[in-house]
MARVOSE-665435 format. One record per atom (N, C-alpha, C): residue in one letter; atom name; x, y, z. Coordinates in nm, 3 decimals, always signed. Example, Ala and Ser with C-alpha at 12.3 -4.5 7.8 and 13.67 -1.06 7.14 Angstrom:
<rs>
  res  atom       px       py       pz
    A     N   +1.319   -0.569   +0.780
    A    CA   +1.230   -0.450   +0.780
    A     C   +1.320   -0.330   +0.780
    S     N   +1.285   -0.225   +0.708
    S    CA   +1.367   -0.106   +0.714
    S     C   +1.290   +0.003   +0.787
</rs>
This chain:
<rs>
  res  atom       px       py       pz
    Q     N  +12.197  +11.269  +12.049
    Q    CA  +12.270  +11.184  +11.956
    Q     C  +12.170  +11.117  +11.861
    A     N  +12.206  +11.111  +11.734
    A    CA  +12.118  +11.051  +11.636
    A     C  +12.094  +10.904  +11.666
    Q     N  +11.975  +10.859  +11.641
    Q    CA  +11.939  +10.721  +11.671
    Q     C  +11.867  +10.657  +11.554
    F     N  +11.875  +10.524  +11.550
    F    CA  +11.797  +10.444  +11.458
    F     C  +11.685  +10.375  +11.536
    V     N  +11.566  +10.374  +11.478
    V    CA  +11.453  +10.303  +11.538
    V     C  +11.394  +10.211  +11.433
    E     N  +11.405  +10.082  +11.460
    E    CA  +11.354   +9.981  +11.366
    E     C  +11.214   +9.938  +11.409
    S     N  +11.131   +9.906  +11.311
    S    CA  +10.995   +9.860  +11.339
    S     C  +10.946   +9.773  +11.225
    G     N  +10.832   +9.710  +11.248
    G    CA  +10.768   +9.632  +11.142
    G     C  +10.784   +9.481  +11.155
    G     N  +10.860   +9.437  +11.252
    G    CA  +10.878   +9.294  +11.271
    G     C  +10.753   +9.228  +11.326
    G     N  +10.759   +9.096  +11.337
    G    CA  +10.646   +9.023  +11.390
    G     C  +10.657   +8.875  +11.361
    L     N  +10.547   +8.806  +11.386
    L    CA  +10.540   +8.662  +11.359
    L     C  +10.472   +8.639  +11.224
    V     N  +10.534   +8.562  +11.140
    V    CA  +10.479   +8.536  +11.008
    V     C  +10.504   +8.390  +10.972
    Q     N  +10.416   +8.335  +10.893
    Q    CA  +10.432   +8.196  +10.851
    Q     C  +10.534   +8.186  +10.738
    P     N  +10.597   +8.071  +10.723
    P    CA  +10.688   +8.052  +10.611
    P     C  +10.619   +8.084  +10.478
    G     N  +10.692   +8.155  +10.393
    G    CA  +10.635   +8.200  +10.267
    G     C  +10.569   +8.335  +10.274
    G     N  +10.553   +8.387  +10.393
    G    CA  +10.488   +8.516  +10.411
    G     C  +10.581   +8.634  +10.386
    S     N  +10.528   +8.754  +10.410
    S    CA  +10.602   +8.878  +10.384
    S     C  +10.592   +8.974  +10.501
    L     N  +10.692   +9.056  +10.514
    L    CA  +10.695   +9.167  +10.609
    L     C  +10.772   +9.281  +10.547
    E     N  +10.741   +9.402  +10.589
    E    CA  +10.823   +9.517  +10.552
    E     C  +10.873   +9.584  +10.679
    L     N  +11.003   +9.589  +10.691
    L    CA  +11.065   +9.655  +10.805
    L     C  +11.092   +9.801  +10.772
    S     N  +11.085   +9.884  +10.875
    S    CA  +11.115  +10.026  +10.858
    S     C  +11.225  +10.067  +10.952
    C     N  +11.302  +10.165  +10.909
    C    CA  +11.412  +10.219  +10.989
    C     C  +11.400  +10.370  +10.987
    A     N  +11.378  +10.427  +11.102
    A    CA  +11.368  +10.573  +11.114
    A     C  +11.497  +10.627  +11.174
    Y     N  +11.552  +10.732  +11.112
    Y    CA  +11.677  +10.792  +11.159
    Y     C  +11.649  +10.932  +11.209
    S     N  +11.700  +10.964  +11.329
    S    CA  +11.667  +11.092  +11.390
    S     C  +11.769  +11.201  +11.359
    G     N  +11.881  +11.166  +11.294
    G    CA  +11.984  +11.264  +11.263
    G     C  +11.953  +11.341  +11.138
    S     N  +12.049  +11.425  +11.097
    S    CA  +12.024  +11.516  +10.986
    S     C  +12.099  +11.479  +10.859
    S     N  +12.174  +11.372  +10.860
    S    CA  +12.260  +11.340  +10.745
    S     C  +12.225  +11.208  +10.680
    F     N  +12.100  +11.171  +10.684
    F    CA  +12.060  +11.040  +10.633
    F     C  +12.101  +11.021  +10.488
    N     N  +12.088  +11.124  +10.407
    N    CA  +12.113  +11.110  +10.264
    N     C  +12.262  +11.109  +10.230
    M     N  +12.348  +11.125  +10.330
    M    CA  +12.491  +11.134  +10.304
    M     C  +12.560  +10.998  +10.313
    F     N  +12.490  +10.898  +10.363
    F    CA  +12.556  +10.771  +10.394
    F     C  +12.490  +10.654  +10.325
    T     N  +12.571  +10.550  +10.301
    T    CA  +12.516  +10.419  +10.269
    T     C  +12.444  +10.366  +10.392
    M     N  +12.326  +10.311  +10.371
    M    CA  +12.249  +10.254  +10.480
    M     C  +12.240  +10.104  +10.462
    A     N  +12.241  +10.030  +10.571
    A    CA  +12.237   +9.884  +10.561
    A     C  +12.144   +9.824  +10.665
    W     N  +12.097   +9.705  +10.634
    W    CA  +12.023   +9.623  +10.729
    W     C  +12.113   +9.506  +10.770
    Y     N  +12.101   +9.471  +10.897
    Y    CA  +12.175   +9.360  +10.955
    Y     C  +12.075   +9.273  +11.031
    R     N  +12.119   +9.152  +11.066
    R    CA  +12.036   +9.070  +11.152
    R     C  +12.125   +8.988  +11.245
    Q     N  +12.063   +8.949  +11.356
    Q    CA  +12.139   +8.874  +11.457
    Q     C  +12.048   +8.772  +11.523
    T     N  +12.101   +8.652  +11.541
    T    CA  +12.032   +8.547  +11.615
    T     C  +12.109   +8.519  +11.743
    P     N  +12.043   +8.466  +11.843
    P    CA  +12.109   +8.443  +11.974
    P     C  +12.236   +8.361  +11.958
    G     N  +12.341   +8.410  +12.021
    G    CA  +12.468   +8.339  +12.020
    G     C  +12.553   +8.362  +11.897
    N     N  +12.504   +8.441  +11.803
    N    CA  +12.576   +8.466  +11.679
    N     C  +12.605   +8.615  +11.662
    Q     N  +12.704   +8.643  +11.579
    Q    CA  +12.736   +8.783  +11.552
    Q     C  +12.633   +8.843  +11.457
    R     N  +12.622   +8.972  +11.466
    R    CA  +12.535   +9.045  +11.374
    R     C  +12.591   +9.031  +11.233
    E     N  +12.503   +9.002  +11.135
    E    CA  +12.549   +8.985  +10.998
    E     C  +12.479   +9.083  +10.905
    W     N  +12.554   +9.122  +10.803
    W    CA  +12.502   +9.215  +10.703
    W     C  +12.401   +9.144  +10.615
    V     N  +12.292   +9.213  +10.581
    V    CA  +12.187   +9.155  +10.498
    V     C  +12.178   +9.227  +10.363
    A     N  +12.176   +9.360  +10.367
    A    CA  +12.160   +9.437  +10.244
    A     C  +12.203   +9.580  +10.269
    S     N  +12.242   +9.650  +10.163
    S    CA  +12.279   +9.791  +10.177
    S     C  +12.234   +9.869  +10.055
    I     N  +12.220  +10.001  +10.075
    I    CA  +12.181  +10.091   +9.967
    I     C  +12.268  +10.215   +9.978
    S     N  +12.329  +10.252   +9.867
    S    CA  +12.425  +10.363   +9.868
    S     C  +12.354  +10.498   +9.863
    R     N  +12.434  +10.603   +9.873
    R    CA  +12.380  +10.738   +9.861
    R     C  +12.304  +10.755   +9.731
    G     N  +12.354  +10.696   +9.626
    G    CA  +12.291  +10.712   +9.496
    G     C  +12.181  +10.614   +9.468
    G     N  +12.157  +10.521   +9.561
    G    CA  +12.048  +10.426   +9.543
    G     C  +12.089  +10.290   +9.492
    S     N  +12.217  +10.267   +9.471
    S    CA  +12.262  +10.133   +9.430
    S     C  +12.246  +10.037   +9.546
    T     N  +12.201   +9.916   +9.516
    T    CA  +12.173   +9.820   +9.623
    T     C  +12.259   +9.695   +9.610
    N     N  +12.282   +9.634   +9.724
    N    CA  +12.348   +9.504   +9.732
    N     C  +12.274   +9.420   +9.834
    H     N  +12.258   +9.292   +9.803
    H    CA  +12.190   +9.202   +9.893
    H     C  +12.274   +9.077   +9.913
    K     N  +12.277   +9.030  +10.037
    K    CA  +12.348   +8.907  +10.067
    K     C  +12.286   +8.793   +9.987
    D     N  +12.371   +8.696   +9.952
    D    CA  +12.324   +8.586   +9.868
    D     C  +12.199   +8.518   +9.922
    F     N  +12.195   +8.499  +10.052
    F    CA  +12.085   +8.420  +10.109
    F     C  +11.952   +8.495  +10.109
    V     N  +11.951   +8.623  +10.073
    V    CA  +11.825   +8.697  +10.066
    V     C  +11.797   +8.753   +9.927
    R     N  +11.896   +8.743   +9.839
    R    CA  +11.881   +8.801   +9.706
    R     C  +11.762   +8.736   +9.634
    G     N  +11.678   +8.822   +9.578
    G    CA  +11.558   +8.774   +9.510
    G     C  +11.437   +8.764   +9.601
    R     N  +11.461   +8.771   +9.732
    R    CA  +11.349   +8.764   +9.827
    R     C  +11.333   +8.896   +9.903
    F     N  +11.444   +8.959   +9.937
    F    CA  +11.442   +9.084  +10.013
    F     C  +11.480   +9.201   +9.921
    T     N  +11.423   +9.318   +9.950
    T    CA  +11.457   +9.437   +9.873
    T     C  +11.475   +9.554   +9.968
    I     N  +11.592   +9.616   +9.962
    I    CA  +11.619   +9.734  +10.044
    I     C  +11.583   +9.859   +9.966
    S     N  +11.532   +9.958  +10.037
    S    CA  +11.500  +10.086   +9.974
    S     C  +11.510  +10.195  +10.080
    K     N  +11.497  +10.320  +10.036
    K    CA  +11.502  +10.430  +10.132
    K     C  +11.428  +10.550  +10.078
    D     N  +11.392  +10.638  +10.169
    D    CA  +11.328  +10.766  +10.135
    D     C  +11.408  +10.874  +10.206
    N     N  +11.496  +10.942  +10.134
    N    CA  +11.584  +11.041  +10.197
    N     C  +11.505  +11.156  +10.260
    A     N  +11.398  +11.198  +10.196
    A    CA  +11.320  +11.311  +10.248
    A     C  +11.259  +11.277  +10.384
    K     N  +11.222  +11.151  +10.402
    K    CA  +11.162  +11.109  +10.528
    K     C  +11.265  +11.054  +10.625
    K     N  +11.390  +11.040  +10.578
    K    CA  +11.496  +10.980  +10.659
    K     C  +11.454  +10.840  +10.705
    M     N  +11.404  +10.764  +10.610
    M    CA  +11.355  +10.630  +10.639
    M     C  +11.421  +10.528  +10.548
    G     N  +11.449  +10.411  +10.604
    G    CA  +11.494  +10.298  +10.526
    G     C  +11.393  +10.186  +10.540
    Y     N  +11.392  +10.098  +10.439
    Y    CA  +11.293   +9.990  +10.438
    Y     C  +11.360   +9.860  +10.395
    L     N  +11.302   +9.750  +10.441
    L    CA  +11.344   +9.620  +10.393
    L     C  +11.217   +9.538  +10.368
    Q     N  +11.186   +9.520  +10.242
    Q    CA  +11.072   +9.436  +10.205
    Q     C  +11.120   +9.291  +10.200
    M     N  +11.055   +9.208  +10.277
    M    CA  +11.096   +9.069  +10.289
    M     C  +10.983   +8.979  +10.240
    N     N  +11.008   +8.905  +10.135
    N    CA  +10.910   +8.812  +10.079
    N     C  +10.964   +8.670  +10.088
    S     N  +10.875   +8.575  +10.071
    S    CA  +10.912   +8.432  +10.072
    S     C  +10.997   +8.399  +10.195
    L     N  +10.951   +8.445  +10.309
    L    CA  +11.028   +8.428  +10.431
    L     C  +11.045   +8.281  +10.469
    K     N  +11.161   +8.252  +10.524
    K    CA  +11.196   +8.117  +10.567
    K     C  +11.223   +8.116  +10.717
    A     N  +11.215   +7.999  +10.778
    A    CA  +11.241   +7.988  +10.921
    A     C  +11.380   +8.043  +10.955
    E     N  +11.475   +8.023  +10.868
    E    CA  +11.612   +8.070  +10.896
    E     C  +11.627   +8.221  +10.886
    D     N  +11.522   +8.291  +10.845
    D    CA  +11.525   +8.438  +10.846
    D     C  +11.489   +8.492  +10.984
    T     N  +11.449   +8.405  +11.075
    T    CA  +11.416   +8.448  +11.210
    T     C  +11.538   +8.511  +11.276
    A     N  +11.522   +8.634  +11.323
    A    CA  +11.634   +8.709  +11.380
    A     C  +11.582   +8.844  +11.427
    V     N  +11.667   +8.916  +11.497
    V    CA  +11.643   +9.057  +11.524
    V     C  +11.712   +9.136  +11.414
    Y     N  +11.640   +9.227  +11.351
    Y    CA  +11.691   +9.305  +11.239
    Y     C  +11.722   +9.447  +11.284
    Y     N  +11.837   +9.497  +11.238
    Y    CA  +11.885   +9.630  +11.273
    Y     C  +11.922   +9.707  +11.147
    C     N  +11.925   +9.840  +11.159
    C    CA  +11.976   +9.922  +11.050
    C     C  +12.087  +10.011  +11.104
    N     N  +12.175  +10.056  +11.016
    N    CA  +12.286  +10.143  +11.055
    N     C  +12.357  +10.189  +10.929
    F     N  +12.453  +10.276  +10.947
    F    CA  +12.539  +10.321  +10.837
    F     C  +12.670  +10.241  +10.844
    P     N  +12.694  +10.150  +10.751
    P    CA  +12.811  +10.062  +10.762
    P     C  +12.944  +10.136  +10.757
    N     N  +12.950  +10.252  +10.694
    N    CA  +13.076  +10.325  +10.683
    N     C  +13.092  +10.431  +10.790
    S     N  +12.991  +10.446  +10.872
    S    CA  +12.995  +10.544  +10.981
    S     C  +12.898  +10.497  +11.089
    L     N  +12.935  +10.385  +11.152
    L    CA  +12.843  +10.321  +11.245
    L     C  +12.801  +10.414  +11.358
    G     N  +12.672  +10.421  +11.383
    G    CA  +12.619  +10.495  +11.495
    G     C  +12.574  +10.398  +11.602
    P     N  +12.514  +10.449  +11.707
    P    CA  +12.463  +10.359  +11.812
    P     C  +12.359  +10.264  +11.752
    W     N  +12.362  +10.140  +11.793
    W    CA  +12.265  +10.043  +11.744
    W     C  +12.130  +10.067  +11.813
    G     N  +12.025  +10.054  +11.734
    G    CA  +11.891  +10.063  +11.791
    G     C  +11.855   +9.933  +11.861
    Q     N  +11.731   +9.923  +11.901
    Q    CA  +11.685   +9.802  +11.971
    Q     C  +11.653   +9.690  +11.874
    G     N  +11.641   +9.722  +11.747
    G    CA  +11.610   +9.620  +11.649
    G     C  +11.462   +9.585  +11.650
    T     N  +11.424   +9.503  +11.554
    T    CA  +11.286   +9.455  +11.547
    T     C  +11.291   +9.305  +11.522
    Q     N  +11.215   +9.233  +11.603
    Q    CA  +11.218   +9.087  +11.598
    Q     C  +11.132   +9.035  +11.484
    V     N  +11.190   +8.950  +11.403
    V    CA  +11.118   +8.879  +11.297
    V     C  +11.121   +8.730  +11.330
    T     N  +11.003   +8.671  +11.340
    T    CA  +10.993   +8.529  +11.368
    T     C  +10.913   +8.463  +11.257
    V     N  +10.976   +8.366  +11.192
    V    CA  +10.910   +8.294  +11.083
    V     C  +10.884   +8.152  +11.132
    S     N  +10.757   +8.123  +11.152
    S    CA  +10.721   +7.994  +11.209
    S     C  +10.576   +7.961  +11.175
    S     N  +10.550   +7.832  +11.159
    S    CA  +10.413   +7.788  +11.136
    S     C  +10.346   +7.749  +11.268
</rs>
C-alpha cells in the first residue's frame, strides 16, 4: 500500500526556518492535489497548505507569507518551506492527498522554542 513519509522536522528557534519533505511511495503522485497538515496534542489535525495537480497553491491564513508548499512530480516528493517560525507553529506535520486520503504517515515533529 502506498505510504507517505515525512521528514525534515526538528528544533528551531523563533524566527528560524525549516524545510519539510514528503516522500510518496505510490505511482500516482502527479494525479492528486497534495496537502500539508499539522496536529498538536489534544487537537484535531488541521490543514496548512495544498498544491494542485497543476501547481496552484493555497495556504492557510496563519502561514501565508511564511510557508511555501511545492512539489516535484518526477521525484514524487512534496515540500513545505517554513520561514519566520513561531512558537505556535510547533506541531507534528503530515502530508496526504486531501481528495483521496491515504494512510497517514508518522509525521515529522517541528518544535519552535528558544
